[in-house]
ROSE-4610 file (N, C-alpha, C; in Angstrom, 1 decimal, always signed):
// ROSE-4610
residu = [M/M/M/K/K/K/K/K/K/Q/Q/Q/L/L/L/H/H/H/V/V/V/I/I/I/S/S/S/D/D/D/G/G/G/K/K/K/L/L/L/T/T/T/L/L/L/K/K/K/A/A/A/F/F/F/A/A/A/D/D/D/I/I/I/A/A/A/G/G/G/K/K/K/I/I/I/N/N/N/P/P/P/F/F/F/I/I/I/D/D/D/R/R/R/F/F/F/H/H/H/L/L/L/R/R/R/E/E/E/K/K/K/K/K/K/L/L/L/T/T/T/A/A/A/K/K/K/E/E/E/I/I/I/A/A/A/A/A/A/G/G/G/V/V/V/E/E/E/M/M/M/L/L/L/L/L/L/N/N/N/K/K/K/G/G/G/I/I/I/P/P/P/S/S/S/E/E/E/K/K/K/I/I/I/V/V/V/V/V/V/N/N/N/D/D/D/R/R/R/A/A/A/D/D/D/V/V/V/A/A/A/W/W/W/S/S/S/Y/Y/Y/N/N/N/T/T/T/C/C/C/V/V/V/Q/Q/Q/L/L/L/A/A/A/Y/Y/Y/H/H/H/S/S/S/L/L/L/P/P/P/I/I/I/A/A/A/L/L/L/V/V/V/K/K/K/Q/Q/Q/Q/Q/Q/F/F/F/P/P/P/G/G/G/I/I/I/R/R/R/A/A/A/G/G/G/C/C/C/S/S/S/V/V/V/H/H/H/S/S/S/Y/Y/Y/S/S/S/D/D/D/A/A/A/L/L/L/E/E/E/A/A/A/V/V/V/R/R/R/E/E/E/G/G/G/A/A/A/D/D/D/F/F/F/L/L/L/L/L/L/Y/Y/Y/G/G/G/H/H/H/I/I/I/F/F/F/E/E/E/T/T/T/Q/Q/Q/S/S/S/K/K/K/E/E/E/G/G/G/L/L/L/P/P/P/G/G/G/K/K/K/G/G/G/L/L/L/H/H/H/E/E/E/L/L/L/T/T/T/A/A/A/I/I/I/K/K/K/E/E/E/I/I/I/V/V/V/D/D/D/I/I/I/P/P/P/V/V/V/I/I/I/V/V/V/I/I/I/G/G/G/G/G/G/I/I/I/K/K/K/P/P/P/R/R/R/N/N/N/V/V/V/E/E/E/S/S/S/A/A/A/I/I/I/S/S/S/A/A/A/G/G/G/A/A/A/D/D/D/G/G/G/A/A/A/A/A/A/V/V/V/M/M/M/S/S/S/G/G/G/I/I/I/L/L/L/Q/Q/Q/S/S/S/N/N/N/D/D/D/P/P/P/V/V/V/H/H/H/A/A/A/A/A/A/W/W/W/C/C/C/Y/Y/Y/S/S/S/Q/Q/Q/K/K/K/I/I/I/K/K/K/Q/Q/Q/G/G/G/G/G/G/T/T/T/L/L/L/H/H/H/E/E/E/K/K/K/D/D/D/L/L/L]
num = [1/1/1/2/2/2/3/3/3/4/4/4/5/5/5/6/6/6/7/7/7/8/8/8/9/9/9/10/10/10/11/11/11/12/12/12/13/13/13/14/14/14/15/15/15/16/16/16/17/17/17/18/18/18/19/19/19/20/20/20/21/21/21/22/22/22/23/23/23/24/24/24/25/25/25/26/26/26/27/27/27/28/28/28/29/29/29/30/30/30/31/31/31/32/32/32/33/33/33/34/34/34/35/35/35/36/36/36/37/37/37/38/38/38/39/39/39/40/40/40/41/41/41/42/42/42/43/43/43/44/44/44/45/45/45/46/46/46/47/47/47/48/48/48/49/49/49/50/50/50/51/51/51/52/52/52/53/53/53/54/54/54/55/55/55/56/56/56/57/57/57/58/58/58/59/59/59/60/60/60/61/61/61/62/62/62/63/63/63/64/64/64/65/65/65/66/66/66/67/67/67/68/68/68/69/69/69/70/70/70/71/71/71/72/72/72/73/73/73/74/74/74/75/75/75/76/76/76/77/77/77/78/78/78/79/79/79/80/80/80/81/81/81/82/82/82/83/83/83/84/84/84/85/85/85/86/86/86/87/87/87/88/88/88/89/89/89/90/90/90/91/91/91/92/92/92/93/93/93/94/94/94/95/95/95/96/96/96/97/97/97/98/98/98/99/99/99/100/100/100/101/101/101/102/102/102/103/103/103/104/104/104/105/105/105/106/106/106/107/107/107/108/108/108/109/109/109/110/110/110/111/111/111/112/112/112/113/113/113/114/114/114/115/115/115/116/116/116/117/117/117/118/118/118/119/119/119/120/120/120/121/121/121/122/122/122/123/123/123/124/124/124/125/125/125/126/126/126/127/127/127/128/128/128/129/129/129/130/130/130/131/131/131/132/132/132/133/133/133/134/134/134/135/135/135/136/136/136/137/137/137/138/138/138/139/139/139/140/140/140/141/141/141/142/142/142/143/143/143/144/144/144/145/145/145/146/146/146/147/147/147/148/148/148/149/149/149/150/150/150/151/151/151/152/152/152/153/153/153/154/154/154/155/155/155/156/156/156/157/157/157/158/158/158/159/159/159/160/160/160/161/161/161/162/162/162/163/163/163/164/164/164/165/165/165/166/166/166/167/167/167/168/168/168/169/169/169/170/170/170/171/171/171/172/172/172/173/173/173/174/174/174/175/175/175/176/176/176/177/177/177/178/178/178/179/179/179/180/180/180/181/181/181/182/182/182/183/183/183/184/184/184/185/185/185/186/186/186/187/187/187/188/188/188/189/189/189/190/190/190/191/191/191/192/192/192/193/193/193/194/194/194/195/195/195/196/196/196/197/197/197/198/198/198/199/199/199/200/200/200/201/201/201/202/202/202/203/203/203/204/204/204/205/205/205/206/206/206/207/207/207/208/208/208]
x = [+101.7/+101.8/+101.2/+100.3/+99.7/+100.7/+100.7/+101.6/+101.1/+102.1/+101.7/+102.1/+101.4/+101.7/+101.8/+103.0/+103.3/+103.5/+103.0/+103.2/+104.0/+105.1/+106.0/+105.9/+105.7/+105.7/+107.0/+107.0/+108.2/+108.9/+108.3/+108.9/+108.7/+108.0/+107.7/+106.2/+105.3/+104.0/+103.8/+102.9/+102.6/+102.0/+102.0/+101.4/+99.9/+99.3/+97.8/+97.6/+98.4/+98.3/+98.5/+99.5/+99.7/+98.5/+98.0/+96.8/+95.6/+95.4/+94.3/+94.4/+95.6/+95.8/+95.6/+96.1/+96.0/+94.6/+93.7/+92.3/+91.7/+92.1/+91.5/+92.0/+93.3/+93.8/+93.9/+93.4/+93.4/+93.0/+91.9/+91.5/+92.6/+93.5/+94.5/+95.9/+96.0/+97.3/+97.3/+98.4/+98.6/+99.3/+100.2/+100.9/+101.2/+101.0/+101.4/+102.6/+103.7/+104.9/+105.0/+105.2/+105.5/+107.0/+107.7/+109.1/+109.5/+109.5/+109.7/+110.9/+112.1/+113.3/+113.5/+112.9/+113.1/+112.1/+111.1/+110.1/+110.3/+109.8/+109.9/+109.0/+109.2/+108.3/+106.8/+106.7/+105.4/+104.7/+105.5/+104.9/+104.5/+105.4/+105.1/+103.8/+103.7/+102.5/+101.3/+101.4/+100.2/+99.9/+101.0/+100.7/+100.0/+100.4/+99.7/+98.2/+97.9/+96.5/+95.8/+96.4/+95.8/+95.4/+96.3/+96.0/+94.8/+94.9/+93.8/+92.5/+92.5/+91.2/+90.7/+91.6/+91.2/+90.7/+90.6/+90.2/+91.2/+92.5/+93.6/+93.7/+93.6/+93.8/+95.2/+95.4/+96.8/+97.7/+97.1/+98.0/+98.5/+98.0/+98.4/+99.4/+99.7/+100.6/+102.0/+103.0/+104.4/+105.1/+105.7/+106.4/+107.9/+108.6/+110.0/+110.8/+111.7/+112.7/+112.2/+111.0/+110.6/+109.8/+110.5/+109.8/+108.8/+109.2/+108.3/+107.0/+107.0/+105.7/+104.9/+105.6/+104.9/+104.3/+105.0/+104.5/+103.3/+103.3/+102.2/+100.9/+101.0/+99.8/+99.6/+100.3/+100.2/+100.3/+101.3/+101.6/+102.9/+103.3/+104.6/+105.7/+106.9/+108.1/+109.0/+109.6/+110.6/+111.9/+112.9/+114.2/+115.2/+116.2/+117.3/+118.7/+119.7/+121.1/+121.4/+120.7/+121.0/+120.0/+119.1/+118.1/+118.6/+117.8/+118.2/+118.2/+119.0/+119.0/+117.7/+117.3/+116.0/+115.8/+116.8/+116.7/+116.4/+117.0/+116.7/+115.3/+114.9/+113.5/+112.5/+112.7/+111.8/+111.8/+112.9/+113.0/+112.3/+112.5/+111.9/+110.5/+110.0/+108.6/+108.0/+107.8/+107.3/+106.1/+106.1/+105.0/+105.0/+105.9/+105.9/+106.3/+105.7/+106.1/+107.2/+108.3/+109.4/+109.9/+109.8/+110.5/+111.9/+112.7/+114.1/+114.5/+115.1/+115.6/+116.9/+117.1/+118.4/+118.8/+120.1/+120.7/+121.6/+121.7/+122.5/+122.1/+122.7/+122.4/+122.8/+123.9/+124.4/+123.5/+123.1/+122.1/+120.9/+120.4/+119.1/+119.3/+120.4/+120.6/+120.7/+121.4/+121.5/+120.2/+119.4/+118.0/+117.1/+117.2/+116.4/+116.8/+118.1/+118.7/+118.2/+118.1/+117.8/+116.3/+115.5/+114.1/+113.1/+113.6/+112.8/+111.5/+110.4/+109.2/+109.0/+109.6/+109.7/+110.9/+111.3/+112.4/+111.9/+112.6/+112.4/+113.8/+113.8/+115.1/+115.2/+116.3/+116.5/+117.9/+118.0/+117.0/+117.2/+116.1/+116.1/+116.4/+115.7/+115.9/+116.4/+116.9/+117.4/+116.3/+116.6/+115.6/+116.2/+115.4/+115.8/+116.3/+115.7/+116.1/+117.4/+118.0/+119.4/+120.1/+120.1/+120.7/+122.2/+122.5/+123.9/+124.3/+123.4/+123.7/+122.9/+123.5/+122.8/+121.9/+120.8/+119.9/+120.6/+120.2/+120.8/+120.3/+119.2/+118.7/+118.1/+117.8/+117.0/+117.8/+119.0/+119.8/+119.9/+120.3/+120.5/+119.2/+118.1/+116.8/+116.4/+116.7/+116.4/+117.2/+118.4/+119.3/+118.8/+118.3/+117.8/+116.5/+115.7/+114.4/+114.6/+115.7/+116.0/+116.3/+116.6/+117.0/+116.2/+115.4/+114.6/+113.1/+112.4/+111.0/+110.1/+110.6/+109.7/+109.5/+108.5/+108.2/+109.4/+109.7/+110.8/+110.1/+110.0/+109.3/+110.4/+110.3/+111.3/+110.9/+112.0/+111.8/+112.8/+112.5/+113.5/+113.2/+112.6/+112.3/+111.3/+110.3/+109.3/+108.2/+107.9/+106.9/+105.9/+104.7/+103.8/+104.4/+105.3/+105.8/+107.0/+107.6/+108.7/+108.4/+107.3/+107.1/+106.9/+106.3/+106.0/+107.3/+108.4/+109.6/+110.2/+110.0/+110.4/+109.6/+108.3/+107.5/+107.9/+108.2/+108.6/+109.9/+110.7/+112.0/+111.9/+110.7/+110.5/+110.1/+110.0/+109.5/+108.1/+107.9/+106.6/+105.7/+106.2/+105.5/+106.4/+105.9/+106.7/+106.3/+107.2/+107.0/+107.2/+106.3/+106.2/+106.1/+106.8/+106.7/+106.1/+106.9/+106.5/+105.5/+105.7/+104.9/+103.4/+103.1/+101.7/+101.4/+102.3/+102.1/+102.2/+103.0/+103.2/+102.5/+101.6/+100.8/+99.7/+99.3/+98.1/+96.9/+96.8/+95.7/+96.1/+96.4/+96.9/+96.1/+94.8/+93.9/+94.1/+94.1/+94.3/+95.7/+96.7/+98.1/+98.1/+97.5/+97.5/+96.8/+95.7/+95.0/+95.9/+96.6/+97.5/+98.6/+99.2/+100.2/+99.6/+98.4/+97.8/+97.4/+97.0/+96.6/+97.9/+99.0/+100.2/+100.8/+100.7/+101.3/+100.4/+99.2/+98.3/+97.6/+97.4/+96.7/+97.5/+98.6/+99.5/+98.8/+97.8/+97.0/+97.9/+97.6/+98.3/+97.5/+98.1/+97.5/+97.7/+96.8/+97.0/+97.9/+98.6/+99.6/+99.0/+97.8/+97.1/+97.1/+97.1/+97.0/+98.3/+99.4/+100.7/+101.1]
y = [+94.4/+94.8/+93.8/+94.2/+93.3/+92.7/+91.4/+90.7/+91.0/+91.1/+91.5/+90.5/+90.4/+89.6/+90.5/+90.5/+91.3/+90.4/+90.9/+90.1/+91.1/+90.5/+91.3/+90.8/+91.7/+91.2/+90.7/+89.6/+88.9/+89.2/+90.1/+90.5/+89.4/+88.4/+87.3/+87.5/+87.9/+88.1/+89.5/+89.7/+91.0/+91.8/+93.1/+94.0/+93.7/+93.4/+93.1/+91.8/+90.7/+89.5/+89.6/+90.4/+90.7/+91.4/+92.4/+93.1/+92.2/+91.3/+90.4/+89.5/+89.0/+88.1/+89.0/+90.2/+91.1/+91.3/+91.5/+91.8/+90.6/+89.4/+88.2/+87.9/+88.2/+87.9/+89.0/+90.2/+91.4/+91.2/+90.4/+90.3/+89.8/+89.0/+88.4/+89.1/+90.2/+90.8/+92.2/+92.6/+93.9/+94.9/+94.4/+95.3/+94.6/+95.3/+94.8/+95.6/+95.0/+95.7/+95.5/+96.7/+96.7/+96.7/+95.6/+95.5/+95.2/+96.1/+95.9/+96.8/+96.2/+96.9/+97.3/+96.6/+96.9/+97.8/+98.3/+99.1/+100.6/+101.4/+102.9/+103.4/+104.6/+105.2/+105.3/+105.5/+105.6/+104.2/+103.2/+101.8/+101.4/+101.8/+101.5/+102.2/+103.5/+104.2/+103.5/+103.0/+102.3/+101.0/+100.4/+99.3/+99.6/+100.8/+101.3/+101.5/+102.1/+102.4/+101.1/+100.0/+98.7/+98.2/+98.3/+97.9/+98.7/+100.0/+100.8/+100.4/+100.1/+99.7/+98.4/+97.6/+96.3/+96.4/+97.6/+97.9/+97.8/+97.9/+97.9/+99.3/+99.6/+101.0/+101.5/+102.8/+103.3/+103.0/+103.0/+102.7/+101.3/+100.4/+99.0/+98.8/+99.8/+99.7/+100.2/+99.5/+99.9/+99.9/+101.0/+101.1/+101.0/+100.1/+99.9/+100.9/+101.6/+102.5/+103.9/+103.9/+105.2/+106.0/+106.9/+107.7/+108.7/+109.1/+110.0/+109.4/+108.2/+107.5/+107.3/+106.8/+106.6/+107.9/+109.0/+110.3/+110.7/+110.5/+110.9/+110.2/+108.9/+108.1/+107.9/+108.6/+108.5/+107.1/+106.4/+105.0/+105.1/+103.9/+103.8/+103.6/+103.8/+103.5/+102.6/+101.6/+100.7/+101.1/+101.3/+101.8/+100.7/+100.6/+99.6/+100.3/+99.5/+100.1/+101.1/+100.8/+101.7/+102.8/+102.9/+104.0/+105.3/+106.4/+107.6/+107.3/+108.1/+107.9/+108.2/+107.4/+107.6/+109.0/+109.6/+111.0/+112.0/+111.8/+112.7/+112.5/+111.3/+111.0/+111.6/+111.5/+112.0/+113.6/+114.1/+115.6/+116.1/+115.5/+115.9/+115.6/+114.5/+114.1/+114.0/+115.1/+115.1/+114.3/+113.5/+112.6/+111.3/+111.0/+109.7/+108.6/+107.5/+106.3/+105.5/+105.2/+104.6/+103.3/+102.2/+101.0/+100.9/+100.1/+99.9/+98.5/+98.0/+96.6/+96.6/+95.7/+95.6/+94.1/+93.9/+92.5/+92.2/+93.1/+92.9/+93.7/+93.4/+94.2/+95.6/+95.9/+97.3/+98.0/+97.3/+98.0/+98.4/+97.5/+97.8/+99.0/+99.1/+100.3/+101.6/+101.5/+102.7/+103.2/+102.2/+102.5/+103.2/+102.7/+103.2/+104.7/+104.9/+106.2/+107.2/+106.7/+107.6/+107.9/+107.1/+107.4/+106.4/+105.2/+104.2/+103.9/+103.6/+103.3/+101.8/+101.0/+99.6/+99.0/+97.8/+97.1/+95.8/+95.5/+94.3/+93.6/+92.5/+91.9/+90.5/+90.2/+88.8/+88.7/+87.6/+86.5/+85.6/+85.2/+84.4/+82.9/+82.3/+80.9/+80.8/+79.6/+79.4/+79.6/+80.3/+80.5/+80.5/+80.1/+80.0/+81.3/+82.4/+83.7/+84.1/+83.5/+83.7/+82.4/+81.7/+80.4/+80.4/+79.5/+79.4/+80.1/+81.0/+81.8/+81.2/+80.9/+80.3/+81.4/+81.0/+81.9/+82.4/+83.6/+84.3/+83.6/+82.9/+82.3/+83.4/+83.0/+83.8/+84.5/+84.1/+84.7/+86.2/+86.7/+88.2/+88.9/+88.3/+88.8/+89.1/+88.2/+88.4/+89.5/+89.6/+90.7/+92.1/+92.1/+93.4/+93.8/+92.8/+93.2/+93.6/+93.3/+93.7/+95.2/+95.8/+97.3/+98.2/+97.6/+98.5/+98.4/+99.5/+99.6/+99.8/+99.5/+99.6/+98.2/+98.0/+96.6/+96.1/+94.8/+94.1/+92.9/+93.0/+92.0/+91.1/+89.8/+88.9/+88.5/+88.2/+87.8/+86.7/+85.9/+84.9/+83.5/+82.7/+81.3/+81.1/+82.0/+81.9/+81.0/+80.0/+79.0/+78.9/+78.4/+78.2/+77.4/+76.4/+75.5/+76.1/+77.2/+77.8/+79.2/+79.8/+81.2/+81.4/+80.3/+80.4/+80.6/+80.0/+80.1/+81.5/+82.2/+83.5/+84.5/+84.2/+85.1/+84.9/+83.6/+83.4/+84.0/+84.2/+84.9/+86.4/+86.9/+88.3/+89.1/+88.4/+89.1/+89.6/+90.8/+91.4/+91.0/+90.1/+89.7/+89.1/+88.7/+88.1/+88.6/+88.6/+89.0/+87.8/+87.6/+86.4/+86.7/+86.0/+86.2/+84.9/+84.0/+82.8/+81.9/+81.9/+81.0/+81.3/+82.5/+82.9/+83.1/+83.9/+84.3/+83.2/+82.2/+81.0/+79.8/+80.0/+78.9/+78.5/+77.3/+76.9/+77.5/+77.9/+78.5/+79.6/+80.8/+81.9/+82.3/+82.2/+82.6/+81.6/+80.3/+79.4/+79.6/+79.8/+80.0/+81.2/+82.3/+83.5/+83.3/+82.5/+82.2/+81.4/+80.4/+79.6/+80.5/+81.3/+82.2/+83.1/+83.7/+84.6/+83.9/+82.7/+81.9/+81.7/+81.3/+81.1/+82.4/+83.5/+84.7/+85.4/+85.6/+86.4/+85.7/+84.4/+83.7/+82.6/+82.3/+81.2/+79.9/+79.7/+78.4/+77.3/+76.1/+74.9/+74.4/+74.3/+73.9/+72.4/+71.7/+70.3/+70.2/+69.1/+68.9/+69.1/+68.8/+69.0/+70.5/+71.4/+72.8/+73.4/+72.7/+73.2/+72.8]
z = [+121.1/+119.7/+118.8/+117.9/+116.9/+116.0/+115.9/+114.9/+113.5/+112.6/+111.2/+110.2/+109.1/+107.9/+106.7/+106.1/+104.9/+103.7/+102.6/+101.3/+100.4/+99.8/+98.9/+97.5/+96.6/+95.2/+94.8/+93.9/+93.7/+92.3/+91.6/+90.3/+89.2/+89.5/+88.6/+88.1/+88.9/+88.5/+87.9/+87.0/+86.5/+87.7/+87.5/+88.6/+88.6/+87.5/+87.5/+88.3/+88.0/+88.7/+90.2/+90.6/+92.0/+92.6/+91.9/+92.5/+92.6/+91.6/+91.7/+92.9/+93.2/+94.4/+95.6/+95.6/+96.8/+97.2/+96.2/+96.4/+97.1/+96.8/+97.4/+98.8/+99.0/+100.3/+101.3/+100.9/+101.7/+103.1/+103.4/+104.8/+105.8/+105.2/+106.1/+106.1/+105.4/+105.2/+105.8/+106.4/+107.0/+106.1/+105.3/+104.3/+103.0/+101.9/+100.6/+100.1/+99.8/+99.3/+97.8/+97.1/+95.7/+95.6/+95.4/+95.3/+93.8/+93.0/+91.6/+91.1/+91.2/+91.0/+89.5/+88.6/+87.2/+86.6/+87.4/+86.8/+87.1/+86.2/+86.4/+87.4/+87.8/+88.8/+88.3/+87.0/+86.4/+86.4/+86.2/+86.2/+87.6/+88.6/+90.0/+90.4/+90.0/+90.3/+89.8/+88.6/+88.0/+88.9/+89.4/+90.3/+91.6/+92.1/+93.3/+93.0/+91.9/+91.5/+91.3/+90.8/+90.7/+92.1/+93.0/+94.4/+95.0/+94.8/+95.3/+94.7/+93.4/+92.7/+93.2/+93.8/+94.3/+95.8/+96.3/+97.6/+98.7/+98.3/+99.3/+99.8/+101.0/+101.5/+101.4/+101.1/+100.9/+102.1/+103.3/+104.5/+104.6/+103.8/+103.7/+102.6/+101.8/+100.7/+101.0/+100.7/+100.9/+99.5/+99.2/+97.9/+98.2/+97.5/+97.7/+97.0/+97.8/+97.3/+96.8/+96.1/+95.5/+96.5/+97.2/+98.2/+97.5/+96.2/+95.5/+95.2/+94.8/+94.5/+95.8/+96.8/+98.1/+98.6/+98.5/+98.9/+98.1/+96.8/+95.9/+96.2/+96.7/+97.0/+98.5/+99.3/+100.8/+101.3/+100.8/+101.2/+102.0/+102.6/+103.2/+102.1/+102.5/+101.7/+102.4/+101.6/+102.2/+101.6/+102.5/+102.0/+102.3/+101.4/+101.5/+101.5/+101.4/+101.5/+100.4/+99.2/+98.0/+97.9/+98.9/+98.8/+99.4/+99.3/+100.0/+101.5/+102.3/+103.7/+104.3/+105.4/+106.0/+106.5/+107.1/+107.7/+106.6/+105.4/+104.3/+103.8/+103.6/+103.2/+104.1/+105.4/+106.4/+106.4/+106.1/+106.0/+104.7/+103.6/+102.4/+102.2/+102.9/+102.8/+104.2/+104.8/+106.2/+106.4/+107.4/+107.8/+107.1/+106.2/+105.5/+106.5/+106.4/+107.2/+106.4/+107.0/+106.3/+107.0/+106.3/+106.8/+106.2/+106.8/+106.4/+106.4/+105.3/+105.2/+105.9/+106.8/+107.5/+107.6/+107.7/+107.7/+108.8/+109.8/+110.9/+112.1/+113.3/+114.5/+114.3/+113.7/+113.5/+112.6/+111.5/+110.5/+111.2/+112.1/+112.8/+113.7/+114.5/+115.3/+114.5/+113.4/+112.6/+112.0/+111.6/+111.0/+112.0/+113.3/+114.3/+114.6/+114.7/+114.9/+113.8/+112.6/+111.5/+111.4/+112.2/+112.3/+111.6/+111.3/+110.7/+111.6/+110.9/+111.6/+111.8/+111.0/+111.2/+110.4/+110.8/+110.1/+109.4/+108.3/+107.6/+107.8/+108.6/+108.9/+108.4/+107.7/+107.2/+106.4/+105.7/+105.7/+106.8/+107.4/+108.6/+108.3/+107.4/+107.1/+105.6/+105.3/+103.9/+102.9/+101.8/+100.8/+99.4/+98.4/+97.1/+96.5/+97.0/+96.5/+96.9/+97.9/+98.4/+98.4/+97.3/+97.2/+97.5/+98.4/+98.8/+100.0/+100.5/+101.7/+102.8/+103.9/+105.1/+105.7/+106.3/+107.0/+108.3/+108.7/+109.8/+111.2/+111.1/+112.3/+113.2/+114.5/+115.4/+116.5/+116.7/+117.8/+117.7/+116.6/+116.4/+116.4/+116.0/+116.0/+117.5/+118.4/+119.8/+120.4/+120.0/+120.4/+119.9/+118.7/+118.1/+118.9/+119.1/+119.8/+121.3/+121.8/+123.2/+123.3/+122.2/+122.3/+121.4/+120.5/+119.6/+120.0/+119.8/+120.2/+119.0/+117.8/+116.6/+116.1/+115.3/+114.8/+114.0/+114.2/+113.4/+112.7/+111.4/+110.6/+109.9/+110.1/+109.5/+108.1/+107.3/+106.0/+105.6/+104.6/+104.2/+104.6/+103.7/+103.9/+105.0/+105.1/+106.1/+105.6/+106.4/+106.1/+107.3/+107.1/+108.3/+109.4/+109.0/+110.0/+110.8/+110.3/+111.1/+111.6/+111.1/+111.5/+113.0/+113.6/+115.0/+115.9/+115.4/+116.2/+116.0/+114.9/+114.7/+115.6/+115.7/+116.6/+118.0/+118.4/+119.8/+120.1/+119.1/+119.3/+119.4/+119.1/+119.3/+118.1/+116.9/+115.7/+115.9/+115.3/+115.3/+114.1/+113.3/+112.1/+111.1/+110.0/+108.9/+107.6/+106.6/+105.3/+104.4/+103.4/+102.6/+101.1/+100.3/+98.9/+98.2/+97.8/+97.1/+97.9/+99.2/+100.0/+99.9/+99.5/+99.2/+97.7/+97.1/+95.7/+94.7/+95.0/+94.1/+94.5/+95.6/+96.1/+95.1/+95.0/+94.2/+94.7/+96.0/+96.6/+97.5/+97.0/+97.8/+98.9/+98.8/+99.9/+101.1/+100.8/+101.9/+102.5/+101.7/+102.2/+103.1/+102.6/+103.5/+104.8/+104.8/+106.0/+106.9/+106.4/+107.2/+107.9/+107.1/+107.7/+108.8/+108.5/+109.4/+110.7/+110.6/+111.9/+112.7/+112.1/+112.8/+113.5/+112.7/+113.1/+114.1/+113.9/+114.7/+115.8/+115.7/+116.7/+117.4/+116.7/+117.3/+117.4/+116.6/+116.6/+116.0/+116.4/+115.9/+114.7/+113.5/+112.3/+112.1/+111.5/+111.1/+110.0/+109.8/+108.8/+107.4/+107.2/+105.9/+105.5/+106.5/+106.2/+105.9/+106.1/+105.7/+104.3]
């Protein structure tokens, strides 16, 4: 299975700024997630159009929570605990590809039973966005991968220096926010992650 690199909008950049970066790093990225909890459906739709205008294909775009927007633009949808149930989304939007955010072994099993096409699992390592909460580590990830046959993408504190251990533990890819979006050189950062994830190459310290 091809290893994947996902980039998730962080709510700090404007949609235009996110789309501008996306257009530049597109060759290295498998999925772009619009995770904008404070925006309306209309605003998120505008963000999808910005990505499309930057040359991002609809199949590489993932809309967080809003299945209606995802359906309208033929993108994936990412569902969380507060979202509509996966089975209902699949029923009402036939053919839609749906990812599910999970945080435990039991969450993962339930999402698979409901029909999720891929999982976003975390947070794996300590991260500023979950300050004070220890990372889940890799043991449960290995257990999840032993029983599920859909892609499991890890998230949370993912760096070029630690992503290789997650891949070795069974992850099918990684999702990154600040590590790329807040980098002084997002293109180079995306390249570093892609090399570690997709090729398993050893990078020099200066590249980290």
